[in-house]
CHARMM internal coordinates of N, CA and C (Angstrom, degrees):
IC EDIT
DIST 1 N 1 CA 1.4431
DIST 1 CA 1 C 1.4599
ANGL 1 N 1 CA 1 C 110.61
DIST 1 C 2 N 1.2472
ANGL 1 CA 1 C 2 N 124.49
DIHE 1 N 1 CA 1 C 2 N 131.30
DIST 2 N 2 CA 1.4776
ANGL 1 C 2 N 2 CA 131.42
DIHE 1 CA 1 C 2 N 2 CA 176.93
DIST 2 CA 2 C 1.5996
ANGL 2 N 2 CA 2 C 105.19
DIHE 1 C 2 N 2 CA 2 C -98.44
DIST 2 C 3 N 1.3762
ANGL 2 CA 2 C 3 N 107.92
DIHE 2 N 2 CA 2 C 3 N 167.27
DIST 3 N 3 CA 1.4606
ANGL 2 C 3 N 3 CA 116.19
DIHE 2 CA 2 C 3 N 3 CA 174.03
DIST 3 CA 3 C 1.5277
ANGL 3 N 3 CA 3 C 114.69
DIHE 2 C 3 N 3 CA 3 C -63.00
DIST 3 C 4 N 1.3722
ANGL 3 CA 3 C 4 N 111.83
DIHE 3 N 3 CA 3 C 4 N -39.55
DIST 4 N 4 CA 1.4632
ANGL 3 C 4 N 4 CA 115.98
DIHE 3 CA 3 C 4 N 4 CA 178.08
DIST 4 CA 4 C 1.5889
ANGL 4 N 4 CA 4 C 111.69
DIHE 3 C 4 N 4 CA 4 C -64.51
DIST 4 C 5 N 1.3042
ANGL 4 CA 4 C 5 N 115.19
DIHE 4 N 4 CA 4 C 5 N -37.49
DIST 5 N 5 CA 1.4929
ANGL 4 C 5 N 5 CA 118.63
DIHE 4 CA 4 C 5 N 5 CA 179.42
DIST 5 CA 5 C 1.5528
ANGL 5 N 5 CA 5 C 106.66
DIHE 4 C 5 N 5 CA 5 C -66.96
DIST 5 C 6 N 1.2841
ANGL 5 CA 5 C 6 N 121.38
DIHE 5 N 5 CA 5 C 6 N -42.90
DIST 6 N 6 CA 1.4184
ANGL 5 C 6 N 6 CA 122.97
DIHE 5 CA 5 C 6 N 6 CA 177.63
DIST 6 CA 6 C 1.5430
ANGL 6 N 6 CA 6 C 112.30
DIHE 5 C 6 N 6 CA 6 C -58.22
DIST 6 C 7 N 1.3015
ANGL 6 CA 6 C 7 N 113.60
DIHE 6 N 6 CA 6 C 7 N -41.94
DIST 7 N 7 CA 1.5368
ANGL 6 C 7 N 7 CA 119.64
DIHE 6 CA 6 C 7 N 7 CA 177.92
DIST 7 CA 7 C 1.5377
ANGL 7 N 7 CA 7 C 107.12
DIHE 6 C 7 N 7 CA 7 C -62.15
DIST 7 C 8 N 1.3020
ANGL 7 CA 7 C 8 N 117.53
DIHE 7 N 7 CA 7 C 8 N -46.07
DIST 8 N 8 CA 1.4866
ANGL 7 C 8 N 8 CA 118.92
DIHE 7 CA 7 C 8 N 8 CA -175.97
DIST 8 CA 8 C 1.6065
ANGL 8 N 8 CA 8 C 112.11
DIHE 7 C 8 N 8 CA 8 C -64.17
DIST 8 C 9 N 1.3329
ANGL 8 CA 8 C 9 N 112.59
DIHE 8 N 8 CA 8 C 9 N -40.47
DIST 9 N 9 CA 1.4814
ANGL 8 C 9 N 9 CA 116.69
DIHE 8 CA 8 C 9 N 9 CA 177.69
DIST 9 CA 9 C 1.5129
ANGL 9 N 9 CA 9 C 109.05
DIHE 8 C 9 N 9 CA 9 C -65.79
DIST 9 C 10 N 1.3089
ANGL 9 CA 9 C 10 N 120.00
DIHE 9 N 9 CA 9 C 10 N -43.43
DIST 10 N 10 CA 1.4615
ANGL 9 C 10 N 10 CA 122.11
DIHE 9 CA 9 C 10 N 10 CA 176.28
DIST 10 CA 10 C 1.4559
ANGL 10 N 10 CA 10 C 111.27
DIHE 9 C 10 N 10 CA 10 C -57.01
DIST 10 C 11 N 1.3293
ANGL 10 CA 10 C 11 N 118.15
DIHE 10 N 10 CA 10 C 11 N -49.34
DIST 11 N 11 CA 1.4323
ANGL 10 C 11 N 11 CA 121.77
DIHE 10 CA 10 C 11 N 11 CA -177.44
DIST 11 CA 11 C 1.5657
ANGL 11 N 11 CA 11 C 108.70
DIHE 10 C 11 N 11 CA 11 C -59.61
DIST 11 C 12 N 1.3303
ANGL 11 CA 11 C 12 N 117.60
DIHE 11 N 11 CA 11 C 12 N -45.46
DIST 12 N 12 CA 1.4665
ANGL 11 C 12 N 12 CA 123.02
DIHE 11 CA 11 C 12 N 12 CA -176.06
DIST 12 CA 12 C 1.5803
ANGL 12 N 12 CA 12 C 107.74
DIHE 11 C 12 N 12 CA 12 C -63.11
DIST 12 C 13 N 1.3467
ANGL 12 CA 12 C 13 N 114.45
DIHE 12 N 12 CA 12 C 13 N -42.33
DIST 13 N 13 CA 1.4713
ANGL 12 C 13 N 13 CA 116.09
DIHE 12 CA 12 C 13 N 13 CA -178.36
DIST 13 CA 13 C 1.4710
ANGL 13 N 13 CA 13 C 109.15
DIHE 12 C 13 N 13 CA 13 C -62.80
DIST 13 C 14 N 1.3686
ANGL 13 CA 13 C 14 N 120.81
DIHE 13 N 13 CA 13 C 14 N -44.43
DIST 14 N 14 CA 1.4154
ANGL 13 C 14 N 14 CA 122.62
DIHE 13 CA 13 C 14 N 14 CA -175.02
DIST 14 CA 14 C 1.5701
ANGL 14 N 14 CA 14 C 109.81
DIHE 13 C 14 N 14 CA 14 C -73.90
DIST 14 C 15 N 1.2812
ANGL 14 CA 14 C 15 N 120.79
DIHE 14 N 14 CA 14 C 15 N -35.15
DIST 15 N 15 CA 1.4412
ANGL 14 C 15 N 15 CA 122.22
DIHE 14 CA 14 C 15 N 15 CA 175.24
DIST 15 CA 15 C 1.4748
ANGL 15 N 15 CA 15 C 114.01
DIHE 14 C 15 N 15 CA 15 C -65.04
DIST 15 C 16 N 1.3458
ANGL 15 CA 15 C 16 N 117.73
DIHE 15 N 15 CA 15 C 16 N -53.56
DIST 16 N 16 CA 1.4504
ANGL 15 C 16 N 16 CA 122.33
DIHE 15 CA 15 C 16 N 16 CA -174.72
DIST 16 CA 16 C 1.4791
ANGL 16 N 16 CA 16 C 113.27
DIHE 15 C 16 N 16 CA 16 C -63.30
DIST 16 C 17 N 1.3075
ANGL 16 CA 16 C 17 N 116.16
DIHE 16 N 16 CA 16 C 17 N -33.85
DIST 17 N 17 CA 1.5245
ANGL 16 C 17 N 17 CA 117.96
DIHE 16 CA 16 C 17 N 17 CA -177.03
DIST 17 CA 17 C 1.5139
ANGL 17 N 17 CA 17 C 115.46
DIHE 16 C 17 N 17 CA 17 C -102.78
DIST 17 C 18 N 1.2726
ANGL 17 CA 17 C 18 N 117.74
DIHE 17 N 17 CA 17 C 18 N -6.98
DIST 18 N 18 CA 1.5593
ANGL 17 C 18 N 18 CA 121.79
DIHE 17 CA 17 C 18 N 18 CA -174.83
DIST 18 CA 18 C 1.4665
ANGL 18 N 18 CA 18 C 106.42
DIHE 17 C 18 N 18 CA 18 C 61.51
DIST 18 C 19 N 1.2980
ANGL 18 CA 18 C 19 N 122.72
DIHE 18 N 18 CA 18 C 19 N 38.79
DIST 19 N 19 CA 1.3957
ANGL 18 C 19 N 19 CA 123.71
DIHE 18 CA 18 C 19 N 19 CA 176.93
DIST 19 CA 19 C 1.5079
ANGL 19 N 19 CA 19 C 110.07
DIHE 18 C 19 N 19 CA 19 C -127.01
DIST 19 C 20 N 1.3348
ANGL 19 CA 19 C 20 N 117.17
DIHE 19 N 19 CA 19 C 20 N 164.72
DIST 20 N 20 CA 1.4790
ANGL 19 C 20 N 20 CA 121.04
DIHE 19 CA 19 C 20 N 20 CA 177.20
DIST 20 CA 20 C 1.5098
ANGL 20 N 20 CA 20 C 108.92
DIHE 19 C 20 N 20 CA 20 C -115.46
DIST 20 C 21 N 1.3729
ANGL 20 CA 20 C 21 N 113.81
DIHE 20 N 20 CA 20 C 21 N 122.14
DIST 21 N 21 CA 1.4272
ANGL 20 C 21 N 21 CA 117.94
DIHE 20 CA 20 C 21 N 21 CA 176.73
DIST 21 CA 21 C 1.4906
ANGL 21 N 21 CA 21 C 111.10
DIHE 20 C 21 N 21 CA 21 C -76.39
DIST 21 C 22 N 1.3357
ANGL 21 CA 21 C 22 N 117.28
DIHE 21 N 21 CA 21 C 22 N 136.71
DIST 22 N 22 CA 1.4418
ANGL 21 C 22 N 22 CA 121.51
DIHE 21 CA 21 C 22 N 22 CA 176.94
DIST 22 CA 22 C 1.5640
ANGL 22 N 22 CA 22 C 114.71
DIHE 21 C 22 N 22 CA 22 C -113.29
DIST 22 C 23 N 1.3066
ANGL 22 CA 22 C 23 N 116.33
DIHE 22 N 22 CA 22 C 23 N -13.19
DIST 23 N 23 CA 1.4353
ANGL 22 C 23 N 23 CA 122.38
DIHE 22 CA 22 C 23 N 23 CA 175.28
DIST 23 CA 23 C 1.5026
ANGL 23 N 23 CA 23 C 112.73
DIHE 22 C 23 N 23 CA 23 C -150.16
DIST 23 C 24 N 1.3216
ANGL 23 CA 23 C 24 N 114.59
DIHE 23 N 23 CA 23 C 24 N 165.53
DIST 24 N 24 CA 1.5247
ANGL 23 C 24 N 24 CA 120.61
DIHE 23 CA 23 C 24 N 24 CA -179.86
DIST 24 CA 24 C 1.5137
ANGL 24 N 24 CA 24 C 105.67
DIHE 23 C 24 N 24 CA 24 C -137.30
DIST 24 C 25 N 1.3590
ANGL 24 CA 24 C 25 N 108.89
DIHE 24 N 24 CA 24 C 25 N 146.74
DIST 25 N 25 CA 1.5212
ANGL 24 C 25 N 25 CA 117.26
DIHE 24 CA 24 C 25 N 25 CA 171.10
DIST 25 CA 25 C 1.5172
ANGL 25 N 25 CA 25 C 105.01
DIHE 24 C 25 N 25 CA 25 C -120.21
DIST 25 C 26 N 1.3911
ANGL 25 CA 25 C 26 N 114.18
DIHE 25 N 25 CA 25 C 26 N 119.58
DIST 26 N 26 CA 1.4228
ANGL 25 C 26 N 26 CA 122.82
DIHE 25 CA 25 C 26 N 26 CA -177.44
DIST 26 CA 26 C 1.4847
ANGL 26 N 26 CA 26 C 112.11
DIHE 25 C 26 N 26 CA 26 C -104.00
DIST 26 C 27 N 1.3944
ANGL 26 CA 26 C 27 N 115.63
DIHE 26 N 26 CA 26 C 27 N 152.90
DIST 27 N 27 CA 1.3817
ANGL 26 C 27 N 27 CA 119.89
DIHE 26 CA 26 C 27 N 27 CA 172.56
DIST 27 CA 27 C 1.6423
ANGL 27 N 27 CA 27 C 110.59
DIHE 26 C 27 N 27 CA 27 C -76.17
DIST 27 C 28 N 1.2270
ANGL 27 CA 27 C 28 N 116.47
DIHE 27 N 27 CA 27 C 28 N 161.67
DIST 28 N 28 CA 1.4418
ANGL 27 C 28 N 28 CA 116.94
DIHE 27 CA 27 C 28 N 28 CA 177.76
DIST 28 CA 28 C 1.5495
ANGL 28 N 28 CA 28 C 115.11
DIHE 27 C 28 N 28 CA 28 C -57.50
DIST 28 C 29 N 1.2733
ANGL 28 CA 28 C 29 N 115.91
DIHE 28 N 28 CA 28 C 29 N -38.35
DIST 29 N 29 CA 1.4701
ANGL 28 C 29 N 29 CA 121.35
DIHE 28 CA 28 C 29 N 29 CA 177.59
DIST 29 CA 29 C 1.4858
ANGL 29 N 29 CA 29 C 108.44
DIHE 28 C 29 N 29 CA 29 C -65.67
DIST 29 C 30 N 1.3789
ANGL 29 CA 29 C 30 N 120.13
DIHE 29 N 29 CA 29 C 30 N -47.09
DIST 30 N 30 CA 1.4362
ANGL 29 C 30 N 30 CA 121.24
DIHE 29 CA 29 C 30 N 30 CA 177.48
DIST 30 CA 30 C 1.5442
ANGL 30 N 30 CA 30 C 114.98
DIHE 29 C 30 N 30 CA 30 C -58.89
DIST 30 C 31 N 1.3190
ANGL 30 CA 30 C 31 N 113.03
DIHE 30 N 30 CA 30 C 31 N -43.00
DIST 31 N 31 CA 1.4064
ANGL 30 C 31 N 31 CA 118.07
DIHE 30 CA 30 C 31 N 31 CA 178.86
DIST 31 CA 31 C 1.5453
ANGL 31 N 31 CA 31 C 112.27
DIHE 30 C 31 N 31 CA 31 C -61.43
DIST 31 C 32 N 1.2884
ANGL 31 CA 31 C 32 N 113.93
DIHE 31 N 31 CA 31 C 32 N -41.33
DIST 32 N 32 CA 1.5031
ANGL 31 C 32 N 32 CA 119.66
DIHE 31 CA 31 C 32 N 32 CA -178.12
DIST 32 CA 32 C 1.5714
ANGL 32 N 32 CA 32 C 110.00
DIHE 31 C 32 N 32 CA 32 C -66.15
DIST 32 C 33 N 1.3798
ANGL 32 CA 32 C 33 N 113.42
DIHE 32 N 32 CA 32 C 33 N -41.03
DIST 33 N 33 CA 1.5260
ANGL 32 C 33 N 33 CA 115.24
DIHE 32 CA 32 C 33 N 33 CA 176.03
DIST 33 CA 33 C 1.4683
ANGL 33 N 33 CA 33 C 110.35
DIHE 32 C 33 N 33 CA 33 C -64.77
DIST 33 C 34 N 1.3377
ANGL 33 CA 33 C 34 N 122.02
DIHE 33 N 33 CA 33 C 34 N -38.69
DIST 34 N 34 CA 1.4383
ANGL 33 C 34 N 34 CA 121.44
DIHE 33 CA 33 C 34 N 34 CA -177.33
DIST 34 CA 34 C 1.5538
ANGL 34 N 34 CA 34 C 109.62
DIHE 33 C 34 N 34 CA 34 C -70.67
DIST 34 C 35 N 1.3202
ANGL 34 CA 34 C 35 N 117.62
DIHE 34 N 34 CA 34 C 35 N -40.57
DIST 35 N 35 CA 1.4671
ANGL 34 C 35 N 35 CA 119.52
DIHE 34 CA 34 C 35 N 35 CA 178.16
DIST 35 CA 35 C 1.5040
ANGL 35 N 35 CA 35 C 109.38
DIHE 34 C 35 N 35 CA 35 C -61.21
DIST 35 C 36 N 1.3628
ANGL 35 CA 35 C 36 N 119.25
DIHE 35 N 35 CA 35 C 36 N -39.19
DIST 36 N 36 CA 1.4408
ANGL 35 C 36 N 36 CA 118.58
DIHE 35 CA 35 C 36 N 36 CA 179.58
DIST 36 CA 36 C 1.5415
ANGL 36 N 36 CA 36 C 112.48
DIHE 35 C 36 N 36 CA 36 C -65.39
DIST 36 C 37 N 1.3300
ANGL 36 CA 36 C 37 N 114.81
DIHE 36 N 36 CA 36 C 37 N -39.99
DIST 37 N 37 CA 1.4768
ANGL 36 C 37 N 37 CA 116.60
DIHE 36 CA 36 C 37 N 37 CA 178.64
DIST 37 CA 37 C 1.5574
ANGL 37 N 37 CA 37 C 110.33
DIHE 36 C 37 N 37 CA 37 C -67.14
DIST 37 C 38 N 1.3110
ANGL 37 CA 37 C 38 N 119.65
DIHE 37 N 37 CA 37 C 38 N -43.39
DIST 38 N 38 CA 1.3330
ANGL 37 C 38 N 38 CA 120.48
DIHE 37 CA 37 C 38 N 38 CA 179.43
DIST 38 CA 38 C 1.5639
ANGL 38 N 38 CA 38 C 113.64
DIHE 37 C 38 N 38 CA 38 C -63.98
DIST 38 C 39 N 1.3075
ANGL 38 CA 38 C 39 N 113.53
DIHE 38 N 38 CA 38 C 39 N -28.85
DIST 39 N 39 CA 1.4832
ANGL 38 C 39 N 39 CA 120.22
DIHE 38 CA 38 C 39 N 39 CA 170.37
DIST 39 CA 39 C 1.5111
ANGL 39 N 39 CA 39 C 112.96
DIHE 38 C 39 N 39 CA 39 C -64.78
DIST 39 C 40 N 1.3492
ANGL 39 CA 39 C 40 N 116.54
DIHE 39 N 39 CA 39 C 40 N -41.25
DIST 40 N 40 CA 1.4334
ANGL 39 C 40 N 40 CA 121.55
DIHE 39 CA 39 C 40 N 40 CA 177.73
DIST 40 CA 40 C 1.4494
ANGL 40 N 40 CA 40 C 111.55
DIHE 39 C 40 N 40 CA 40 C -66.53
DIST 40 C 41 N 1.3072
ANGL 40 CA 40 C 41 N 118.48
DIHE 40 N 40 CA 40 C 41 N -35.88
DIST 41 N 41 CA 1.4435
ANGL 40 C 41 N 41 CA 122.39
DIHE 40 CA 40 C 41 N 41 CA -177.05
DIST 41 CA 41 C 1.5389
ANGL 41 N 41 CA 41 C 114.18
DIHE 40 C 41 N 41 CA 41 C -75.23
DIST 41 C 42 N 1.4173
ANGL 41 CA 41 C 42 N 112.90
DIHE 41 N 41 CA 41 C 42 N -48.28
DIST 42 N 42 CA 1.3819
ANGL 41 C 42 N 42 CA 118.63
DIHE 41 CA 41 C 42 N 42 CA -169.00
DIST 42 CA 42 C 1.6294
ANGL 42 N 42 CA 42 C 112.73
DIHE 41 C 42 N 42 CA 42 C -103.97
DIST 42 C 43 N 1.3101
ANGL 42 CA 42 C 43 N 118.87
DIHE 42 N 42 CA 42 C 43 N -15.79
DIST 43 N 43 CA 1.3728
ANGL 42 C 43 N 43 CA 124.62
DIHE 42 CA 42 C 43 N 43 CA 174.03
DIST 43 CA 43 C 1.5019
ANGL 43 N 43 CA 43 C 114.42
DIHE 42 C 43 N 43 CA 43 C 84.00
DIST 43 C 44 N 1.2906
ANGL 43 CA 43 C 44 N 114.40
DIHE 43 N 43 CA 43 C 44 N 14.49
DIST 44 N 44 CA 1.5088
ANGL 43 C 44 N 44 CA 117.12
DIHE 43 CA 43 C 44 N 44 CA 171.64
DIST 44 CA 44 C 1.5541
ANGL 44 N 44 CA 44 C 107.39
DIHE 43 C 44 N 44 CA 44 C -149.89
DIST 44 C 45 N 1.3364
ANGL 44 CA 44 C 45 N 116.78
DIHE 44 N 44 CA 44 C 45 N 154.10
DIST 45 N 45 CA 1.3806
ANGL 44 C 45 N 45 CA 122.45
DIHE 44 CA 44 C 45 N 45 CA -175.03
DIST 45 CA 45 C 1.5485
ANGL 45 N 45 CA 45 C 108.90
DIHE 44 C 45 N 45 CA 45 C -88.47
DIST 45 C 46 N 1.3895
ANGL 45 CA 45 C 46 N 114.28
DIHE 45 N 45 CA 45 C 46 N 124.70
DIST 46 N 46 CA 1.4256
ANGL 45 C 46 N 46 CA 117.84
DIHE 45 CA 45 C 46 N 46 CA -179.46
DIST 46 CA 46 C 1.5293
ANGL 46 N 46 CA 46 C 114.01
DIHE 45 C 46 N 46 CA 46 C -69.68
DIST 46 C 47 N 1.2823
ANGL 46 CA 46 C 47 N 122.30
DIHE 46 N 46 CA 46 C 47 N -4.88
DIST 47 N 47 CA 1.4451
ANGL 46 C 47 N 47 CA 129.57
DIHE 46 CA 46 C 47 N 47 CA -179.60
DIST 47 CA 47 C 1.4666
ANGL 47 N 47 CA 47 C 115.60
DIHE 46 C 47 N 47 CA 47 C 75.33
DIST 47 C 48 N 1.2553
ANGL 47 CA 47 C 48 N 120.41
DIHE 47 N 47 CA 47 C 48 N -165.64
DIST 48 N 48 CA 1.4226
ANGL 47 C 48 N 48 CA 124.71
DIHE 47 CA 47 C 48 N 48 CA -175.75
DIST 48 CA 48 C 1.5765
ANGL 48 N 48 CA 48 C 112.60
DIHE 47 C 48 N 48 CA 48 C -67.99
DIST 48 C 49 N 1.3308
ANGL 48 CA 48 C 49 N 116.83
DIHE 48 N 48 CA 48 C 49 N -27.64
DIST 49 N 49 CA 1.4231
ANGL 48 C 49 N 49 CA 119.17
DIHE 48 CA 48 C 49 N 49 CA 178.68
DIST 49 CA 49 C 1.5336
ANGL 49 N 49 CA 49 C 108.70
DIHE 48 C 49 N 49 CA 49 C -95.72
DIST 49 C 50 N 1.2727
ANGL 49 CA 49 C 50 N 111.95
DIHE 49 N 49 CA 49 C 50 N 98.85
DIST 50 N 50 CA 1.5442
ANGL 49 C 50 N 50 CA 116.33
DIHE 49 CA 49 C 50 N 50 CA 175.78
DIST 50 CA 50 C 1.5194
ANGL 50 N 50 CA 50 C 111.89
DIHE 49 C 50 N 50 CA 50 C -68.41
DIST 50 C 51 N 1.3808
ANGL 50 CA 50 C 51 N 114.19
DIHE 50 N 50 CA 50 C 51 N 141.01
DIST 51 N 51 CA 1.4422
ANGL 50 C 51 N 51 CA 119.98
DIHE 50 CA 50 C 51 N 51 CA 176.17
DIST 51 CA 51 C 1.4775
ANGL 51 N 51 CA 51 C 110.16
DIHE 50 C 51 N 51 CA 51 C -66.97
DIST 51 C 52 N 1.3270
ANGL 51 CA 51 C 52 N 117.79
DIHE 51 N 51 CA 51 C 52 N 177.66
DIST 52 N 52 CA 1.4720
ANGL 51 C 52 N 52 CA 124.84
DIHE 51 CA 51 C 52 N 52 CA 176.10
DIST 52 CA 52 C 1.5572
ANGL 52 N 52 CA 52 C 105.68
DIHE 51 C 52 N 52 CA 52 C -62.29
DIST 52 C 53 N 1.3389
ANGL 52 CA 52 C 53 N 116.00
DIHE 52 N 52 CA 52 C 53 N 133.10
DIST 53 N 53 CA 1.4658
ANGL 52 C 53 N 53 CA 119.88
DIHE 52 CA 52 C 53 N 53 CA 177.84
DIST 53 CA 53 C 1.5469
ANGL 53 N 53 CA 53 C 109.35
DIHE 52 C 53 N 53 CA 53 C -117.91
DIST 53 C 54 N 1.3325
ANGL 53 CA 53 C 54 N 115.55
DIHE 53 N 53 CA 53 C 54 N 116.94
DIST 54 N 54 CA 1.4332
ANGL 53 C 54 N 54 CA 122.72
DIHE 53 CA 53 C 54 N 54 CA -178.94
DIST 54 CA 54 C 1.4880
ANGL 54 N 54 CA 54 C 109.84
DIHE 53 C 54 N 54 CA 54 C 54.15
DIST 54 C 55 N 1.3094
ANGL 54 CA 54 C 55 N 120.43
DIHE 54 N 54 CA 54 C 55 N 39.13
DIST 55 N 55 CA 1.4277
ANGL 54 C 55 N 55 CA 119.99
DIHE 54 CA 54 C 55 N 55 CA 174.31
DIST 55 CA 55 C 1.5385
ANGL 55 N 55 CA 55 C 115.11
DIHE 54 C 55 N 55 CA 55 C 90.13
DIST 55 C 56 N 1.4371
ANGL 55 CA 55 C 56 N 112.03
DIHE 55 N 55 CA 55 C 56 N -5.45
DIST 56 N 56 CA 1.3888
ANGL 55 C 56 N 56 CA 118.34
DIHE 55 CA 55 C 56 N 56 CA -173.43
DIST 56 CA 56 C 1.5525
ANGL 56 N 56 CA 56 C 109.92
DIHE 55 C 56 N 56 CA 56 C -102.07
DIST 56 C 57 N 1.4056
ANGL 56 CA 56 C 57 N 115.75
DIHE 56 N 56 CA 56 C 57 N 128.82
DIST 57 N 57 CA 1.4791
ANGL 56 C 57 N 57 CA 117.09
DIHE 56 CA 56 C 57 N 57 CA 177.27
DIST 57 CA 57 C 1.4726
ANGL 57 N 57 CA 57 C 105.78
DIHE 56 C 57 N 57 CA 57 C -76.21
DIST 57 C 58 N 1.3970
ANGL 57 CA 57 C 58 N 114.83
DIHE 57 N 57 CA 57 C 58 N 134.92
DIST 58 N 58 CA 1.4902
ANGL 57 C 58 N 58 CA 117.59
DIHE 57 CA 57 C 58 N 58 CA 176.65
DIST 58 CA 58 C 1.4864
ANGL 58 N 58 CA 58 C 107.39
DIHE 57 C 58 N 58 CA 58 C -84.78
DIST 58 C 59 N 1.4214
ANGL 58 CA 58 C 59 N 117.90
DIHE 58 N 58 CA 58 C 59 N 107.16
DIST 59 N 59 CA 1.3347
ANGL 58 C 59 N 59 CA 126.82
DIHE 58 CA 58 C 59 N 59 CA -170.61
DIST 59 CA 59 C 1.5965
ANGL 59 N 59 CA 59 C 111.33
DIHE 58 C 59 N 59 CA 59 C -86.54
DIST 59 C 60 N 1.3064
ANGL 59 CA 59 C 60 N 114.30
DIHE 59 N 59 CA 59 C 60 N -25.81
DIST 60 N 60 CA 1.4362
ANGL 59 C 60 N 60 CA 118.67
DIHE 59 CA 59 C 60 N 60 CA -177.80
DIST 60 CA 60 C 1.5844
ANGL 60 N 60 CA 60 C 109.46
DIHE 59 C 60 N 60 CA 60 C -159.75
DIST 60 C 61 N 1.2931
ANGL 60 CA 60 C 61 N 112.88
DIHE 60 N 60 CA 60 C 61 N 143.07
DIST 61 N 61 CA 1.5345
ANGL 60 C 61 N 61 CA 118.99
DIHE 60 CA 60 C 61 N 61 CA 176.49
DIST 61 CA 61 C 1.5532
ANGL 61 N 61 CA 61 C 109.04
DIHE 60 C 61 N 61 CA 61 C -116.64
DIST 61 C 62 N 1.2788
ANGL 61 CA 61 C 62 N 118.84
DIHE 61 N 61 CA 61 C 62 N 20.09
DIST 62 N 62 CA 1.4977
ANGL 61 C 62 N 62 CA 117.42
DIHE 61 CA 61 C 62 N 62 CA 177.79
DIST 62 CA 62 C 1.5297
ANGL 62 N 62 CA 62 C 111.31
DIHE 61 C 62 N 62 CA 62 C -144.08
DIST 62 C 63 N 1.3477
ANGL 62 CA 62 C 63 N 116.25
DIHE 62 N 62 CA 62 C 63 N 29.74
DIST 63 N 63 CA 1.4022
ANGL 62 C 63 N 63 CA 123.67
DIHE 62 CA 62 C 63 N 63 CA 178.59
DIST 63 CA 63 C 1.4651
ANGL 63 N 63 CA 63 C 114.01
DIHE 62 C 63 N 63 CA 63 C -63.78
DIST 63 C 64 N 1.3293
ANGL 63 CA 63 C 64 N 123.99
DIHE 63 N 63 CA 63 C 64 N 154.93
DIST 64 N 64 CA 1.5232
ANGL 63 C 64 N 64 CA 123.97
DIHE 63 CA 63 C 64 N 64 CA 176.64
DIST 64 CA 64 C 1.4783
ANGL 64 N 64 CA 64 C 109.76
DIHE 63 C 64 N 64 CA 64 C -71.06
DIST 64 C 65 N 1.3357
ANGL 64 CA 64 C 65 N 118.85
DIHE 64 N 64 CA 64 C 65 N -20.59
DIST 65 N 65 CA 1.4544
ANGL 64 C 65 N 65 CA 119.78
DIHE 64 CA 64 C 65 N 65 CA -178.29
DIST 65 CA 65 C 1.5387
ANGL 65 N 65 CA 65 C 107.84
DIHE 64 C 65 N 65 CA 65 C -160.01
DIST 65 C 66 N 1.3278
ANGL 65 CA 65 C 66 N 119.44
DIHE 65 N 65 CA 65 C 66 N 163.41
DIST 66 N 66 CA 1.4525
ANGL 65 C 66 N 66 CA 121.17
DIHE 65 CA 65 C 66 N 66 CA 177.93
DIST 66 CA 66 C 1.5763
ANGL 66 N 66 CA 66 C 107.07
DIHE 65 C 66 N 66 CA 66 C -69.14
DIST 66 C 67 N 1.2954
ANGL 66 CA 66 C 67 N 112.73
DIHE 66 N 66 CA 66 C 67 N 135.99
DIST 67 N 67 CA 1.4411
ANGL 66 C 67 N 67 CA 116.44
DIHE 66 CA 66 C 67 N 67 CA -179.82
DIST 67 CA 67 C 1.6215
ANGL 67 N 67 CA 67 C 105.53
DIHE 66 C 67 N 67 CA 67 C -145.31
DIST 67 C 68 N 1.3405
ANGL 67 CA 67 C 68 N 110.28
DIHE 67 N 67 CA 67 C 68 N 135.67
DIST 68 N 68 CA 1.4920
ANGL 67 C 68 N 68 CA 115.49
DIHE 67 CA 67 C 68 N 68 CA 172.92
DIST 68 CA 68 C 1.5122
ANGL 68 N 68 CA 68 C 108.46
DIHE 67 C 68 N 68 CA 68 C -97.26
DIST 68 C 69 N 1.3025
ANGL 68 CA 68 C 69 N 120.99
DIHE 68 N 68 CA 68 C 69 N 147.91
DIST 69 N 69 CA 1.4147
ANGL 68 C 69 N 69 CA 124.87
DIHE 68 CA 68 C 69 N 69 CA 179.63
DIST 69 CA 69 C 1.5558
ANGL 69 N 69 CA 69 C 108.70
DIHE 68 C 69 N 69 CA 69 C -118.83
DIST 69 C 70 N 1.3180
ANGL 69 CA 69 C 70 N 119.22
DIHE 69 N 69 CA 69 C 70 N 141.52
DIST 70 N 70 CA 1.4194
ANGL 69 C 70 N 70 CA 120.59
DIHE 69 CA 69 C 70 N 70 CA 176.93
DIST 70 CA 70 C 1.5246
ANGL 70 N 70 CA 70 C 110.35
DIHE 69 C 70 N 70 CA 70 C -105.18
END
COOR INIT
IC SEED 1 N 1 CA 1 C
IC BUILD
């Protein structure tokens, strides 16, 4: 998963349901992909605790599937 893919999924979730996501639960693989991309952009690893992404609090990095929370 890339940052742009996460943004697209967030936008689709908010548009389709008329709701605003406040948090996200990521799978371990998604979190690893995003950490790698953030490292490529900023030059340092954000670590296990990912920062806020597109206004979403990262609630979990080991969820069974991607989930947005309202």
